[in-house]
NUPAMI-422185 format. One record per atom (N, C-alpha, C, O, CB): residue in one letter; atom name; residue number from 1; x, y, z negated. Coordinates in steps of 0.001 Angstrom, whole numbers, plus 524288, in hexadecimal, padded with zeros to 5 digits. Last residue first. Glycine has a CB too. Layout:
BEGIN
[A,CA,NUM,[X,Y,Z]]
...
END
This chain:
BEGIN
[X,N,116,[574B7,3DABD,AD3BF]]
[X,CA,116,[57842,3DBAC,ACF71]]
[X,C,116,[575BF,3DBC3,ACAD4]]
[X,O,116,[57834,3DC84,AC6C3]]
[X,CB,116,[57B0C,3E033,ACFE4]]
[X,N,115,[56AFD,3D93C,AD924]]
[X,CA,115,[56FB1,3D5BC,AD9DB]]
[X,C,115,[5734C,3D64C,AD53F]]
[X,O,115,[574CE,3D252,AD301]]
[X,CB,115,[572C4,3D710,ADF09]]
[X,N,114,[565C3,3E264,AD5E5]]
[X,CA,114,[563A4,3DD07,AD4A2]]
[X,C,114,[567C1,3D940,AD4E4]]
[X,O,114,[5684A,3D61C,AD14A]]
[X,CB,114,[55F4C,3DB55,AD843]]
[X,N,113,[56B52,3EA45,ADA69]]
[X,CA,113,[56A48,3EA1E,AD4F1]]
[X,C,113,[568BB,3E4D2,AD2D7]]
[X,O,113,[56A42,3E329,ACE98]]
[X,CB,113,[56642,3EDD7,AD3C1]]
[X,N,112,[56A6F,3E7B3,AE539]]
[X,CA,112,[56FD6,3E7A6,AE2AF]]
[X,C,112,[56F5E,3E7D1,ADC5B]]
[X,O,112,[572B5,3E5B6,AD99B]]
[X,CB,112,[57344,3ECCF,AE4CC]]
[X,N,111,[55F75,3E90F,AE615]]
[X,CA,111,[56202,3E449,AE6D8]]
[X,C,111,[5671A,3E3D3,AE462]]
[X,O,111,[5682C,3DFFF,AE1AD]]
[X,CB,111,[56282,3E356,AEC10]]
[X,N,110,[55C7E,3F40D,AE4B1]]
[X,CA,110,[55B53,3F01C,AE0A6]]
[X,C,110,[55E61,3EAD1,AE166]]
[X,O,110,[55FBA,3E862,ADD7A]]
[X,CB,110,[55561,3EF05,AE0AA]]
[X,N,109,[55FB8,3FA24,AEDC5]]
[X,CA,109,[560D3,3FB9C,AE7E5]]
[X,C,109,[56028,3F748,AE406]]
[X,O,109,[5632C,3F6F7,AE04B]]
[X,CB,109,[55D2E,40001,AE616]]
[X,N,108,[55D48,3F48B,AF64C]]
[X,CA,108,[56241,3F61B,AF5B4]]
[X,C,108,[56392,3F7D2,AEFFF]]
[X,O,108,[567D8,3F6FE,AEDF3]]
[X,CB,108,[56330,3FA2F,AF96A]]
[X,N,107,[5522B,3F391,AF3FE]]
[X,CA,107,[55533,3EF17,AF428]]
[X,C,107,[55B20,3F095,AF3AD]]
[X,O,107,[55DD3,3EDEA,AF0B9]]
[X,CB,107,[55400,3EC1B,AF925]]
[X,N,106,[54EA8,3FE15,AF4E3]]
[X,CA,106,[54E49,3FB4C,AEFCF]]
[X,C,106,[551BE,3F698,AF018]]
[X,O,106,[5545B,3F5AD,AEC2A]]
[X,CB,106,[54886,3F9A6,AEE79]]
[X,N,105,[550E0,3FFB2,AFFA3]]
[X,CA,105,[55349,40299,AFBA0]]
[X,C,105,[55323,4002F,AF66C]]
[X,O,105,[55714,40028,AF3AB]]
[X,CB,105,[55107,40783,AFB5B]]
[X,N,104,[54A33,3F810,B0411]]
[X,CA,104,[54F9C,3F75F,B04D7]]
[X,C,104,[5524F,3FAB5,B0091]]
[X,O,104,[555D6,3F8AB,AFE03]]
[X,CB,104,[55147,3F8EE,B0A90]]
[X,N,103,[54042,3FC3D,B0163]]
[X,CA,103,[541D0,3F6EB,AFEF6]]
[X,C,103,[54822,3F638,AFF9D]]
[X,O,103,[54AC0,3F41D,AFC2C]]
[X,CB,103,[53E82,3F1D7,B0216]]
[X,N,102,[540F0,40520,B077D]]
[X,CA,102,[540A0,405EA,B01A3]]
[X,C,102,[54240,400C6,AFF0C]]
[X,O,102,[5451C,400BB,AFB2E]]
[X,CB,102,[53AC7,4079A,AFFC3]]
[X,N,101,[54085,40058,B10F2]]
[X,CA,101,[544EE,40364,B0F8B]]
[X,C,101,[5452D,403E0,B09BA]]
[X,O,101,[54948,40316,B0759]]
[X,CB,101,[544C2,408A4,B1219]]
[X,N,100,[536D1,3FBEF,B10CD]]
[X,CA,100,[53B07,3F880,B1119]]
[X,C,100,[54050,3FB48,B0FE3]]
[X,O,100,[54405,3F8D5,B0E0C]]
[X,CB,100,[53B10,3F609,B1660]]
[X,N,99,[530CD,40532,B101B]]
[X,CA,99,[53095,4016F,B0BBD]]
[X,C,99,[53515,3FDE8,B0BEE]]
[X,O,99,[53749,3FCB8,B07D3]]
[X,CB,99,[52B9E,3FE47,B0BCB]]
[X,N,98,[53353,409BD,B1A2A]]
[X,CA,98,[53435,40C90,B151E]]
[X,C,98,[5345F,4089A,B1098]]
[X,O,98,[53808,408D1,B0D7C]]
[X,CB,98,[52FBB,410C7,B141B]]
[X,N,97,[52F40,401E9,B20E8]]
[X,CA,97,[534E3,4036E,B20F5]]
[X,C,97,[5366D,405FE,B1BDD]]
[X,O,97,[53A61,40498,B1982]]
[X,CB,97,[53615,40734,B258B]]
[X,N,96,[52463,40288,B1DE5]]
[X,CA,96,[52787,3FDE1,B1D49]]
[X,C,96,[52D6A,3FF2B,B1D10]]
[X,O,96,[53021,3FDA1,B1967]]
[X,CB,96,[52666,3FA1C,B21BE]]
[X,N,95,[52209,40CCC,B2092]]
[X,CA,95,[52161,40B59,B1B44]]
[X,C,95,[524C5,40652,B1A11]]
[X,O,95,[52772,405EB,B1618]]
[X,CB,95,[51B75,40A72,B1A20]]
[X,N,94,[5234F,40C24,B2B73]]
[X,CA,94,[52696,40FCB,B2863]]
[X,C,94,[5269D,40E5E,B2282]]
[X,O,94,[52AA1,40EB0,B1FE2]]
[X,CB,94,[52494,41581,B291D]]
[X,N,93,[51B6B,404D7,B2DC1]]
[X,CA,93,[5211D,4033D,B2E77]]
[X,C,93,[52491,4072A,B2B4B]]
[X,O,93,[52852,4058C,B28C3]]
[X,CB,93,[522D2,40344,B34BE]]
[X,N,92,[512D3,40B5A,B2C6B]]
[X,CA,92,[513D4,4070B,B28ED]]
[X,C,92,[51943,404FE,B292A]]
[X,O,92,[51B82,4038A,B252B]]
[X,CB,92,[5103D,402D6,B29FF]]
[X,N,91,[51463,411D4,B354D]]
[X,CA,91,[5148E,41419,B2FAE]]
[X,C,91,[51555,41014,B2BD8]]
[X,O,91,[5183C,410F3,B281C]]
[X,CB,91,[50F90,41700,B2E32]]
[X,N,90,[513A4,40A92,B3D0B]]
[X,CA,90,[518AB,40D51,B3C2A]]
[X,C,90,[518D7,40F79,B3704]]
[X,O,90,[51CD6,40F2C,B345C]]
[X,CB,90,[5199B,4118B,B4000]]
[X,N,89,[5096F,40778,B3BA9]]
[X,CA,89,[50D86,403E4,B3B61]]
[X,C,89,[512C6,4067D,B3A27]]
[X,O,89,[515C5,404D2,B36C9]]
[X,CB,89,[50DC5,400FA,B4045]]
[X,N,88,[503EB,410B2,B3EA1]]
[X,CA,88,[5039C,40EA1,B3915]]
[X,C,88,[507F3,40A86,B3829]]
[X,O,88,[509F2,40A58,B33CA]]
[X,CB,88,[4FDFA,40C0A,B37F6]]
[X,N,87,[50716,411F3,B493A]]
[X,CA,87,[5086B,4159E,B451B]]
[X,C,87,[5081E,413B0,B3FBB]]
[X,O,87,[50B83,414C7,B3C81]]
[X,CB,87,[50535,419FF,B4575]]
[X,N,86,[50220,40889,B4C8B]]
[X,CA,86,[50823,408DE,B4CFD]]
[X,C,86,[509C0,40D3B,B492C]]
[X,O,86,[50D64,40C70,B4623]]
[X,CB,86,[50A33,40A3A,B5321]]
[X,N,85,[4F7AA,40B07,B4BB6]]
[X,CA,85,[4F9E9,4067C,B48D5]]
[X,C,85,[4FFFA,40707,B48A3]]
[X,O,85,[50260,405F0,B449D]]
[X,CB,85,[4F846,40111,B4B99]]
[X,N,84,[4F76B,412FC,B52AD]]
[X,CA,84,[4F607,4143D,B4D5F]]
[X,C,84,[4F870,40FC5,B49ED]]
[X,O,84,[4FAD9,410BD,B45E1]]
[X,CB,84,[4EFC1,414C0,B4CB1]]
[X,N,83,[4F973,40D6C,B5C39]]
[X,CA,83,[4FD18,41142,B5A2A]]
[X,C,83,[4FC34,4129F,B5472]]
[X,O,83,[50001,4135B,B5199]]
[X,CB,83,[4FCCA,41615,B5D57]]
[X,N,82,[4F0A6,4069C,B5C84]]
[X,CA,82,[4F5C9,404BB,B5BF7]]
[X,C,82,[4F9EB,40887,B59EF]]
[X,O,82,[4FD39,4074E,B56A9]]
[X,CB,82,[4F759,402D4,B60D3]]
[X,N,81,[4E5E9,40956,B53FC]]
[X,CA,81,[4E85A,40A93,B58E3]]
[X,C,81,[4EE36,408B9,B5873]]
[X,O,81,[4F078,40949,B543E]]
[X,CB,81,[4E7D8,410B9,B5A26]]
[X,N,80,[4D9AD,40852,B4DC9]]
[X,CA,80,[4DEEE,40672,B4E70]]
[X,C,80,[4E135,407DB,B53C9]]
[X,O,80,[4DE75,40785,B57B8]]
[X,CB,80,[4DF0B,400A5,B4DA9]]
[X,N,79,[4D303,414AF,B4A1E]]
[X,CA,79,[4D32E,40F2C,B4CDD]]
[X,C,79,[4D8CF,40DA0,B4DC7]]
[X,O,79,[4DC41,410E9,B4E74]]
[X,CB,79,[4D01D,40F28,B5284]]
[X,N,78,[4D670,41E0C,B45DD]]
[X,CA,78,[4D3A3,419E3,B42BA]]
[X,C,78,[4D3E1,414AD,B4531]]
[X,O,78,[4D4D7,410B8,B42A3]]
[X,CB,78,[4CDF2,41B41,B41F1]]
[X,N,77,[4DEE5,42650,B46D7]]
[X,CA,77,[4DDA5,421F7,B4AA3]]
[X,C,77,[4DB51,41D62,B4756]]
[X,O,77,[4DDED,4197E,B4640]]
[X,CB,77,[4E2ED,42009,B4DEC]]
[X,N,76,[4DFFF,42DE3,B3F2A]]
[X,CA,76,[4E04C,42F7B,B4497]]
[X,C,76,[4DE86,42B2C,B4857]]
[X,O,76,[4DCCC,42C5E,B4CAA]]
[X,CB,76,[4E5CD,4311E,B45DF]]
[X,N,75,[4DF0A,42794,B35C8]]
[X,CA,75,[4DBA4,42C06,B36D4]]
[X,C,75,[4DBA2,42DD7,B3C96]]
[X,O,75,[4D77D,42F34,B3E9C]]
[X,CB,75,[4DD41,4307C,B3365]]
[X,N,74,[4E6CC,4200B,B36BD]]
[X,CA,74,[4E158,41E75,B3674]]
[X,C,74,[4DD5E,42307,B3753]]
[X,O,74,[4D90E,42248,B3950]]
[X,CB,74,[4E062,41BF6,B3128]]
[X,N,73,[4EF90,426D5,B3717]]
[X,CA,73,[4EE0C,423B5,B3BDA]]
[X,C,73,[4E8B0,421EE,B3BB1]]
[X,O,73,[4E5F4,42210,B3FA5]]
[X,CB,73,[4F16B,41F0D,B3C8D]]
[X,N,72,[4EEF6,42ACC,B2D0D]]
[X,CA,72,[4EE8C,42E81,B3177]]
[X,C,72,[4ECE0,42AFF,B365D]]
[X,O,72,[4E938,42C4D,B3933]]
[X,CB,72,[4F43B,431B6,B3278]]
[X,N,71,[4F090,421F7,B26DB]]
[X,CA,71,[4EBB7,42538,B2683]]
[X,C,71,[4EAF4,428AF,B2B24]]
[X,O,71,[4E68D,42962,B2CF1]]
[X,CB,71,[4EBCC,42894,B21AC]]
[X,N,70,[4FA98,41EAE,B2A94]]
[X,CA,70,[4F641,41B29,B2B32]]
[X,C,70,[4F0C6,41E81,B2A9A]]
[X,O,70,[4ED1A,41DB3,B2D9A]]
[X,CB,70,[4F6C0,41677,B26D4]]
[X,N,69,[50068,42730,B2673]]
[X,CA,69,[5003E,42625,B2C04]]
[X,C,69,[4FB58,42297,B2D28]]
[X,O,69,[4F855,423DE,B30AF]]
[X,CB,69,[50591,4236E,B2DE3]]
[X,N,68,[4FEED,425D3,B1BDC]]
[X,CA,68,[4FCE8,42AD4,B1E80]]
[X,C,68,[4FC6C,429CA,B2402]]
[X,O,68,[4F87E,42B3D,B265E]]
[X,CB,68,[5008A,42FB3,B1DB3]]
[X,N,67,[503AF,41C66,B1A6D]]
[X,CA,67,[4FE04,41CCD,B1964]]
[X,C,67,[4FBE4,421A6,B1BEB]]
[X,O,67,[4F785,421A3,B1DEC]]
[X,CB,67,[4FCDA,41CE0,B1376]]
[X,N,66,[50DEB,41F76,B1CE5]]
[X,CA,66,[50B75,41B4E,B1FCD]]
[X,C,66,[505A6,41B9E,B1F29]]
[X,O,66,[502D3,41B24,B2306]]
[X,CB,66,[50D76,41605,B1E15]]
[X,N,65,[50FD2,42679,B14AC]]
[X,CA,65,[50F83,42888,B1AC4]]
[X,C,65,[50CDF,42447,B1DD0]]
[X,O,65,[509B1,42585,B2133]]
[X,CB,65,[51592,429BE,B1D95]]
[X,N,64,[50F7D,41FAA,B0C50]]
[X,CA,64,[50C20,4241B,B0C8E]]
[X,C,64,[50B7A,4262F,B1225]]
[X,O,64,[50731,4276D,B13F0]]
[X,CB,64,[50E32,42849,B090F]]
[X,N,63,[5180B,4192D,B0EA0]]
[X,CA,63,[512EA,416CC,B0E50]]
[X,C,63,[50E7D,41B43,B0EAC]]
[X,O,63,[50A67,41A75,B1113]]
[X,CB,63,[51279,41384,B08F6]]
[X,N,62,[5200A,4205D,B0E5E]]
[X,CA,62,[51F07,41D7B,B1364]]
[X,C,62,[5197F,41B8F,B1355]]
[X,O,62,[51694,41C12,B171F]]
[X,CB,62,[522EA,418BB,B1430]]
[X,N,61,[51FF2,422CB,B0373]]
[X,CA,61,[51F30,426D0,B07AE]]
[X,C,61,[51DA4,42483,B0D0B]]
[X,O,61,[51A4C,426A0,B0FC8]]
[X,CB,61,[52443,429F8,B085F]]
[X,N,60,[5222F,4192F,AFF40]]
[X,CA,60,[51D41,41B9B,AFE40]]
[X,C,60,[51C0A,41FCD,B0211]]
[X,O,60,[51794,4205A,B03C6]]
[X,CB,60,[51D1E,41DB3,AF8F9]]
[X,N,59,[52C8D,417C2,B032F]]
[X,CA,59,[52861,413EC,B047B]]
[X,C,59,[5230D,4169A,B036E]]
[X,O,59,[51FA1,4162B,B06C7]]
[X,CB,59,[528F8,40E9B,B0112]]
[X,N,58,[53131,4204F,AFE78]]
[X,CA,58,[5310D,41FDD,B0434]]
[X,C,58,[52D0F,41C4F,B05C2]]
[X,O,58,[52A2A,41D7B,B096A]]
[X,CB,58,[53611,41E27,B066E]]
[X,N,57,[5314B,41DCB,AF3CF]]
[X,CA,57,[52E1B,4223F,AF5D3]]
[X,C,57,[52D69,4225C,AFBC0]]
[X,O,57,[5297C,4244C,AFDBE]]
[X,CB,57,[53093,42753,AF42C]]
[X,N,56,[5389E,415CF,AF42A]]
[X,CA,56,[5338D,414DA,AF314]]
[X,C,56,[52FB0,41908,AF4AF]]
[X,O,56,[52B6F,417F0,AF6A4]]
[X,CB,56,[53336,413E4,AEDE1]]
[X,N,55,[541C8,41B18,AF773]]
[X,CA,55,[53FEB,416D9,AFA87]]
[X,C,55,[53A21,415CF,AF981]]
[X,O,55,[53710,41508,AFD20]]
[X,CB,55,[5431D,4120F,AF975]]
[X,N,54,[54286,4228F,AEF63]]
[X,CA,54,[5420F,42486,AF45D]]
[X,C,54,[53FB4,41FF2,AF7EE]]
[X,O,54,[53C1E,420E7,AFAFD]]
[X,CB,54,[54782,4269D,AF646]]
[X,N,53,[543D8,41B8C,AE6C6]]
[X,CA,53,[53F80,41F61,AE6D3]]
[X,C,53,[53E4C,42117,AEC76]]
[X,O,53,[539CA,4211A,AEE24]]
[X,CB,53,[540E6,42446,AE362]]
[X,N,52,[54D6C,416BE,AE9A1]]
[X,CA,52,[5484D,41353,AE911]]
[X,C,52,[54381,41706,AE928]]
[X,O,52,[53F81,415A7,AEB72]]
[X,CB,52,[5483F,40FDB,AE36D]]
[X,N,51,[5541E,41F52,AE94C]]
[X,CA,51,[5535C,41CD2,AEE3C]]
[X,C,51,[54E48,4192F,AEE30]]
[X,O,51,[54B75,418BB,AF20E]]
[X,CB,51,[5585F,4199F,AEF94]]
[X,N,50,[553B0,42203,ADEC1]]
[X,CA,50,[55196,425CC,AE2B4]]
[X,C,50,[55098,42300,AE7F6]]
[X,O,50,[54CCC,42421,AEAAF]]
[X,CB,50,[5558C,42A86,AE38B]]
[X,N,49,[5580D,41908,ADA71]]
[X,CA,49,[55288,41A80,AD91B]]
[X,C,49,[55086,41E10,ADD29]]
[X,O,49,[54C1F,41D65,ADEF9]]
[X,CB,49,[55215,41D26,AD3AB]]
[X,N,48,[56214,419D7,ADE89]]
[X,CA,48,[55ED0,414CE,ADFDB]]
[X,C,48,[558F3,41632,ADE63]]
[X,O,48,[55562,4147B,AE120]]
[X,CB,48,[560F4,40F54,ADC53]]
[X,N,47,[56579,42327,ADA0A]]
[X,CA,47,[56503,422AE,ADF85]]
[X,C,47,[5619F,41DD1,AE117]]
[X,O,47,[55E9C,41E1F,AE4D3]]
[X,CB,47,[56A73,42261,AE1E0]]
[X,N,46,[565A8,42091,ACF6E]]
[X,CA,46,[5620A,42482,AD12B]]
[X,C,46,[56177,42412,AD735]]
[X,O,46,[55D1B,424A0,AD928]]
[X,CB,46,[563F6,42A17,ACF76]]
[X,N,45,[5669E,412AC,ACE4C]]
[X,CA,45,[568F0,417A3,ACE3B]]
[X,C,45,[5646B,41BBE,AD016]]
[X,O,45,[5603C,41A41,AD1EF]]
[X,CB,45,[56E1D,417A4,AD1F4]]
[X,N,44,[56089,4099D,AC5A0]]
[X,CA,44,[560A2,40C04,ACAA9]]
[X,C,44,[56373,4115D,ACA2A]]
[X,O,44,[562D2,41429,AC64E]]
[X,CB,44,[55AFA,40C9D,ACCDB]]
[X,N,43,[55FE9,3FE62,ABF9F]]
[X,CA,43,[56272,40358,ABEB2]]
[X,C,43,[5632C,4055B,AC46B]]
[X,O,43,[5660A,4030D,AC784]]
[X,CB,43,[56801,402CF,ABB4C]]
[X,N,42,[5532D,3F836,ABF49]]
[X,CA,42,[55861,3F88E,AC16C]]
[X,C,42,[55A82,3FE30,ABFAF]]
[X,O,42,[55799,401D9,ABE8F]]
[X,CB,42,[5584D,3F7BB,AC7D7]]
[X,N,41,[54967,3F820,ABB90]]
[X,CA,41,[54CA4,3F38C,AB9B4]]
[X,C,41,[55227,3F46E,ABBE2]]
[X,O,41,[555A8,3F17F,ABA60]]
[X,CB,41,[54A41,3EDE4,ABBA9]]
[X,N,40,[5440F,40018,AC031]]
[X,CA,40,[54478,40094,ABA57]]
[X,C,40,[54839,3FC89,AB89C]]
[X,O,40,[54A59,3FD33,AB459]]
[X,CB,40,[53F05,3FFDE,AB76F]]
[X,N,39,[54278,3FCC5,ACAA4]]
[X,CA,39,[54676,400B9,AC97B]]
[X,C,39,[547BE,4013E,AC396]]
[X,O,39,[54C1E,402B2,AC237]]
[X,CB,39,[544A7,405FA,ACB8F]]
[X,N,38,[539BE,3F67D,AC954]]
[X,CA,38,[53EFB,3F3CF,ACA3A]]
[X,C,38,[54375,3F7D9,AC93E]]
[X,O,38,[547A0,3F677,AC747]]
[X,CB,38,[53F63,3F17A,AD036]]
[X,N,37,[5324C,3FE0F,AC83B]]
[X,CA,37,[53306,3FA92,AC3C8]]
[X,C,37,[53845,3F7E4,AC48E]]
[X,O,37,[53B10,3F714,AC0BA]]
[X,CB,37,[52E6A,3F677,AC346]]
[X,N,36,[532EC,402D4,AD21A]]
[X,CA,36,[533A3,40601,ACD83]]
[X,C,36,[534F0,40270,AC8F4]]
[X,O,36,[5387E,403B7,AC5FA]]
[X,CB,36,[52EBC,40954,ACC5E]]
[X,N,35,[5302D,3FA93,AD88D]]
[X,CA,35,[53542,3FCFE,AD899]]
[X,C,35,[536C5,3FFDD,AD3F5]]
[X,O,35,[53B28,3FF88,AD205]]
[X,CB,35,[535A3,40057,ADCC5]]
[X,N,34,[525C0,3F8D5,AD5AB]]
[X,CA,34,[529EF,3F4B3,AD4D8]]
[X,C,34,[52EFC,3F6F4,AD4A9]]
[X,O,34,[53216,3F5B8,AD133]]
[X,CB,34,[529F8,3F0A0,AD900]]
[X,N,33,[52184,4023F,AD95B]]
[X,CA,33,[5219E,4012B,AD390]]
[X,C,33,[525A8,3FCDA,AD243]]
[X,O,33,[52882,3FD29,ACE68]]
[X,CB,33,[51BF8,3FF6C,AD190]]
[X,N,32,[52375,400FD,AE422]]
[X,CA,32,[525AE,40593,AE15B]]
[X,C,32,[525AC,4047C,ADB74]]
[X,O,32,[52981,405B5,AD8D2]]
[X,CB,32,[52275,40ABC,AE29D]]
[X,N,31,[51DA1,3F7FA,AE663]]
[X,CA,31,[523BC,3F81A,AE747]]
[X,C,31,[52615,3FC84,AE425]]
[X,O,31,[52A36,3FBE6,AE1C2]]
[X,CB,31,[5254A,3F8F5,AED75]]
[X,N,30,[513E4,3FBD0,AE430]]
[X,CA,30,[515BA,3F714,AE103]]
[X,C,30,[51BEF,3F72B,AE1B6]]
[X,O,30,[51ED8,3F67F,ADDF1]]
[X,CB,30,[512F6,3F136,AE33D]]
[X,N,29,[51351,4034A,AEBF1]]
[X,CA,29,[51299,404B3,AE668]]
[X,C,29,[5152A,40094,AE2D8]]
[X,O,29,[5180F,401BB,ADF2F]]
[X,CB,29,[50CA7,4053B,AE518]]
[X,N,28,[513FF,3FD7B,AF4F9]]
[X,CA,28,[517AC,4012F,AF3B5]]
[X,C,28,[517FB,402C7,AEDBB]]
[X,O,28,[51C13,40366,AEB49]]
[X,CB,28,[51697,405A6,AF6ED]]
[X,N,27,[50A5E,3F808,AF3FF]]
[X,CA,27,[50F4A,3F4CA,AF3F3]]
[X,C,27,[513D9,3F8D1,AF2BB]]
[X,O,27,[51745,3F77C,AEFA0]]
[X,CB,27,[5103D,3F1A2,AF9BE]]
[X,N,26,[5039B,4003F,AF45A]]
[X,CA,26,[50405,3FD79,AEF8B]]
[X,C,26,[508F1,3FA08,AEF72]]
[X,O,26,[50B55,3F93E,AEB59]]
[X,CB,26,[4FF2A,3FA3C,AEEB0]]
[X,N,25,[5050E,402EE,AFEDC]]
[X,CA,25,[5068A,406D8,AFACE]]
[X,C,25,[506FC,40417,AF540]]
[X,O,25,[50A49,40580,AF20D]]
[X,CB,25,[5023B,40B85,AFAA3]]
[X,N,24,[50077,3FB0B,B03FD]]
[X,CA,24,[50640,3FB26,B03BC]]
[X,C,24,[507D0,3FF2D,AFFED]]
[X,O,24,[50C16,3FEA6,AFDC8]]
[X,CB,24,[508C9,3FC43,B091A]]
[X,N,23,[4F606,3FDC8,B03C0]]
[X,CA,23,[4F7DE,3F940,B00EE]]
[X,C,23,[4FDC3,3F9B1,AFFDF]]
[X,O,23,[4FFA8,3F8D7,AFB89]]
[X,CB,23,[4F6A1,3F43F,B0403]]
[X,N,22,[4F06C,409A7,B037A]]
[X,CA,22,[4F4E3,40729,B0605]]
[X,C,22,[4F6E5,4029F,B0290]]
[X,O,22,[4F95F,403C0,AFE99]]
[X,CB,22,[4F959,40B43,B070F]]
[X,N,21,[4E885,40EC1,AFE53]]
[X,CA,21,[4E78E,40CBC,B034A]]
[X,C,21,[4EC1D,40992,B05BB]]
[X,O,21,[4EB64,40714,B09C8]]
[X,CB,21,[4E628,41107,B069F]]
[X,N,20,[4EB91,41265,AF485]]
[X,CA,20,[4E6A1,41044,AF539]]
[X,C,20,[4E5B7,40D2E,AFA6F]]
[X,O,20,[4E28D,40991,AFAB3]]
[X,CB,20,[4E2FC,41477,AF4C8]]
[X,N,19,[4F566,4168F,AF67E]]
[X,CA,19,[4F4C0,411DB,AF274]]
[X,C,19,[4EF7D,40F3F,AF301]]
[X,O,19,[4EEEE,40A8E,AF21B]]
[X,CB,19,[4F545,413D2,AEC6D]]
[X,N,18,[4F2DB,41ECA,AFCC1]]
[X,CA,18,[4F693,41AFF,AFE51]]
[X,C,18,[4F5CD,415F3,AFB15]]
[X,O,18,[4F5A0,411A4,AFD35]]
[X,CB,18,[4FC1D,41D2E,AFDB6]]
[X,N,17,[4EC26,424AA,AF653]]
[X,CA,17,[4EA39,42291,AFB15]]
[X,C,17,[4EDD0,41DF2,AFCED]]
[X,O,17,[4EBE6,419CC,AFE6E]]
[X,CB,17,[4E9E5,426F4,AFF3D]]
[X,N,16,[4F38E,427D9,AEE96]]
[X,CA,16,[4EEED,424DA,AED6B]]
[X,C,16,[4EC90,421E6,AF259]]
[X,O,16,[4EB47,41D45,AF226]]
[X,CB,16,[4EADB,42890,AEB10]]
[X,N,15,[4F9F0,42E58,AF4B4]]
[X,CA,15,[4FC1F,42992,AF23E]]
[X,C,15,[4F7D7,425F5,AF0C1]]
[X,O,15,[4F860,42140,AF193]]
[X,CB,15,[4FF69,42ADF,AED6C]]
[X,N,14,[4F2AA,435E9,AF77B]]
[X,CA,14,[4F50E,432C1,AFB7B]]
[X,C,14,[4F766,42DA8,AF944]]
[X,O,14,[4F6F2,4296F,AFB84]]
[X,CB,14,[4F93B,435E7,AFE3D]]
[X,N,13,[4F088,43A83,AED55]]
[X,CA,13,[4EC5E,4379D,AF0B3]]
[X,C,13,[4EE69,433D6,AF4D9]]
[X,O,13,[4EC76,42F85,AF5AC]]
[X,CB,13,[4E901,43B9D,AF399]]
[X,N,12,[4FA55,43E3E,AEB62]]
[X,CA,12,[4F8B6,43A19,AE89B]]
[X,C,12,[4F405,4371A,AEAE7]]
[X,O,12,[4F381,43255,AEA95]]
[X,CB,12,[4F7AB,43BDC,AE39D]]
[X,N,11,[4F9C0,446DD,AF30F]]
[X,CA,11,[4FE20,442B1,AF351]]
[X,C,11,[4FC5B,43DE7,AF067]]
[X,O,11,[4FCC0,439A5,AF29A]]
[X,CB,11,[5038F,444BF,AF0CF]]
[X,N,10,[4F19A,44C9B,AEF66]]
[X,CA,10,[4F16B,44A4A,AF46D]]
[X,C,10,[4F525,445C1,AF519]]
[X,O,10,[4F3F4,441A1,AF744]]
[X,CB,10,[4F278,44E3D,AF854]]
[X,N,9,[4F540,44F9E,AE59A]]
[X,CA,9,[4F0B0,44CA1,AE5D4]]
[X,C,9,[4F044,449BD,AEB0B]]
[X,O,9,[4EED3,44528,AEB3A]]
[X,CB,9,[4EC19,45008,AE4EB]]
[X,N,8,[4FE05,455B3,AE8C9]]
[X,CA,8,[4FF06,450C6,AE632]]
[X,C,8,[4FA62,44D3B,AE623]]
[X,O,8,[4FAFD,4487A,AE689]]
[X,CB,8,[500C5,451B2,AE0D1]]
[X,N,7,[4F838,45DE0,AED5B]]
[X,CA,7,[4FB8D,45B00,AF0C4]]
[X,C,7,[4FD1B,45588,AEE18]]
[X,O,7,[4FD6F,45181,AF0B4]]
[X,CB,7,[50088,45E71,AF21A]]
[X,N,6,[4F2F7,46217,AE48A]]
[X,CA,6,[4F013,45F79,AE8C6]]
[X,C,6,[4F37E,45C16,AEC75]]
[X,O,6,[4F1CD,45802,AEE5D]]
[X,CB,6,[4ED49,46391,AEBFC]]
[X,N,5,[4FBC6,465E0,ADF35]]
[X,CA,5,[4F8A2,461BC,ADC9B]]
[X,C,5,[4F54B,45EFB,AE0AE]]
[X,O,5,[4F4B9,45A35,AE083]]
[X,CB,5,[4F511,46415,AD826]]
[X,N,4,[4FEB3,46DC8,AE64B]]
[X,CA,4,[5028E,469D7,AE55F]]
[X,C,4,[4FF6E,4651A,AE2BD]]
[X,O,4,[5008F,460A3,AE421]]
[X,CB,4,[50755,46C1A,AE1B5]]
[X,N,3,[4F5FB,4744E,AE67A]]
[X,CA,3,[4F78C,47191,AEB0E]]
[X,C,3,[4FADB,46CDE,AEA20]]
[X,O,3,[4FA3A,468B9,AEC7A]]
[X,CB,3,[4FA3C,47508,AEE69]]
[X,N,2,[4F60C,4782C,ADC2B]]
[X,CA,2,[4F187,474A0,ADDB8]]
[X,C,2,[4F314,471B2,AE285]]
[X,O,2,[4F1D0,46D14,AE2F4]]
[X,CB,2,[4EC41,477CA,ADECD]]
[X,N,1,[4FE6D,47E9D,ADC83]]
[X,CA,1,[4FEBB,479DA,AD965]]
[X,C,1,[4FA9A,4761B,ADAD0]]
[X,O,1,[4FB6D,4715F,ADAB7]]
[X,CB,1,[4FE62,47B06,AD3C1]]
END
């Protein structure tokens, strides 16, 4: 049981680190809270809610992995190097693609509801 508690402590420490060090994490948090509030004003099916949860969680997971990649690169190669920069750019691009995909999911769900 102690191992389980410790593993949750490590996970929450990672979340705290993300929010302390990554400005974009606050943008994602604002978007997540805004989405939650908007959801309260629309009648959403279970499927729509699940899709929004998966899309939102995917953005958070991508941001966590991006931050982990940045930390590893900074540890292994503290001086700037073109390849290190490229790796960081690719990780950031993964977050961008995930966030745009999540935005598309939200648009497909909410735009028809707003129009009607």
